[in-house]
N, C-alpha and C positions, 0 to 999 in steps of 0.2 A: 504494500500500500504506500502510495506517495504521500509526501507532506501535504500536498493540496487536498488529497482525498481525506486525510485525517482531519484537517481543519474544517472542511465542509461537513464531515460526519459529526463533529462536535457542534457545529452550528445547527444541523438538523435535529440533533438530540435536544439542544437547548430550546428549540422552537416547537418541540413535539406537542406541548400542551397549549400552544397559541393558535386559536382558531382564525379562520380567514376574516378579514375586515374589508368590506366593500365600500366603506365610506370614502368620499373624496379626500385627497391629500390635505386640502385646506382645513378639513374638519379633524383629521387625525393628528396633525401637528398644530399644537396650540399657538395662538398669537396673542396671548394675554399679557405679554411683557409691556413695560412702559415704552412708549414711542419717544418721549422727551423727558428728560430728568430736570424738572423745575420749570418755572415760567420766567421767560426773559423777553425784554423788548428787542427790537431789531438791532439797535445799537449795542445792547449788552451781548447779543449773540455774536456780532462781528468782533467785539472786544474779546470775547472768549476764544474765538478762532485765532485772533492775533496772539493771544497769550499762549495758547497751546502750540501754535506753530513755533513760537520763540522757545518754548520749553524743549522742543525737538531740535533746537539749534538752527532753525530756518531764520533767515533775515527778512523781516517784515517791513514793508513800506506802504504808505498810503498816498494816493494821488487822484486827481480828477482828470477828465478827458484832456484838458489843456496841458496839464503838467506831465502826463504820462510819457509822451515822446522824449521829453528832456530828461526824465528820470531814467528811462531805458538807456538813453545815450550815456548818461553819467555812470550807470552801473557797468555798462560794457567797457567804458573808458577806464574805470577803476580796476576792472579785471584785466585790462590789457588785451582784450580779445581782438585778433586781426580778422577773424571770420566768425559769422554767427549763422546757425541753422535756422531756417524760417519755414514753418509749415505752409502748405499751399493756400490755406484759407485764413492766414493771420491778417487781421485788419491792417492795411498798409500804413495808416496813420500812426500806429504804435511804433513803427520803425522809421518814421519820416525824418527824425533828427539824428539818427545813428549813422556813424561813419564806417563801421566794419564791412568787409565784403560779405554779401549775403549768399549763403549756400542753400539751395533749395532741396527739399526732401525728395530724393529720387530712388527708385528701386535698384538702380545700378550702383549706387554708392556703397562701397564696401565698409565693413566695420573699422578697418584701418584708416580709411579716409575720414570717416566721421569722428574718429578718435583725435584727429588733428584739428578739429574745429574747437574753438575756445568756448563758445557759449551756444545755448539754444533758448529761444523765446517762444512760449506757447500760451494758449489760453487753457481753460479747464472745463470739465463738465459740471462739477459740483465741488463744494468745499464743506467739510463737516466740522462744526465748531467744537463739539464735545470731545473729539478725538484729535483735532488738529491735523486733519487729513484732507488732501486734495485728490480728486479722482479725475483721470484722463480717460477718454473713451474712443480716441482715434478720430474724432471729428476733424473737419478741415482746418480749424484753428489750432489743433493739437498735433496733427500728423501721426505717423506710425509710432508704435511703442518704442522702437529702438532709438529714435532721435532724442527721446527724453531720458535715456538710460546710458548712452555712450559718452556724450560731452561731459566735461567735468563741472560745468556751471550751467544751472537751469534757472531761467527767469520765468515765473508763471504768473499770469495776470488773472485775478479773480474778480468778476463783476459783482459789486456790492450794491444792493442786497440780493439781487436776483439769483445768484449762484450759491448763496450761503444758506445752509440748513443747520439745524441744531444737532441732529442725531443720525446715526447710521440707518435706522429704519426709514427716516425721511429721505435720506439719500438714495436708498435702494428703490424707493417708489419712483424716482426720477430717472434711474439708469436702466439701460437695456442690457440684460444679461448676455445677449448674443454678441455684444460688441467687445472688443479687446480692452478690458478695463485695467488700468494701472492705478493702484492705490499708493499714495505717497504721503508718508508721515515724517517730514524732515528730510535732511540729506541722507544719502546712503551711509549706513553705519553697521558695524558688527563688533562684538567683543569676544575675546578669548576667555579661557577658563579663569584667568586672573582678573577679568573685567577690564582689561586694557582696551579702550575704544579705538577703533580704526575706521576712518571715514573714506568714502569713495571706492569701496571694494566692488560693489555691484550696482553702481549708479553714480549720479553727480555728487561730488564732494561738497559742493556749495549750492544750496537752494535759496533763491530769493523770491519771495511772494509779494506781489503788488496788489493791494486791495484797491480796486478802481471804483470810485463812486463819490 
């Protein structure tokens, strides 16, 4: 008897006294958890998002439509980026003041080529205040998943308040599970057994979030 057969046999024995359940999945799996933890105003929700992003060591900025192009220009200049990755649907006004060479998201671009790009600028699908998480879903202003994972510097613009929700359940209601979702809580980081933190292992070393509104 193979290991697979032994495991499946144990599962069958464990379920021997469980009768068939024809109820819909939505009835079988309870949804009685809290959707939001506490009541907050829109401003408080945005402040909580900024606080939790900062706790994850993301750099948080605020800007309005007029200030945004100049803020993006300054952040790219401070980083010293000579090239910046631009998704196909990124609003052109966001980059209207920036000087770096724009590299467009193309299927033929190799990971090695993308790794030489200094920064990437994207939008997002939704931002979750309670967890300090931004979610990308591959929409035109975000591009394919790899462009937000390979460059070492990611600037992500979150439209406030339209794209900000309080909780994960609220975010899931807005997202399409069939899309390539990337959940980002701060810059890429990992820790070894001695809790030495290393950033930039499997994603950008620096995450800058601009709250636009």
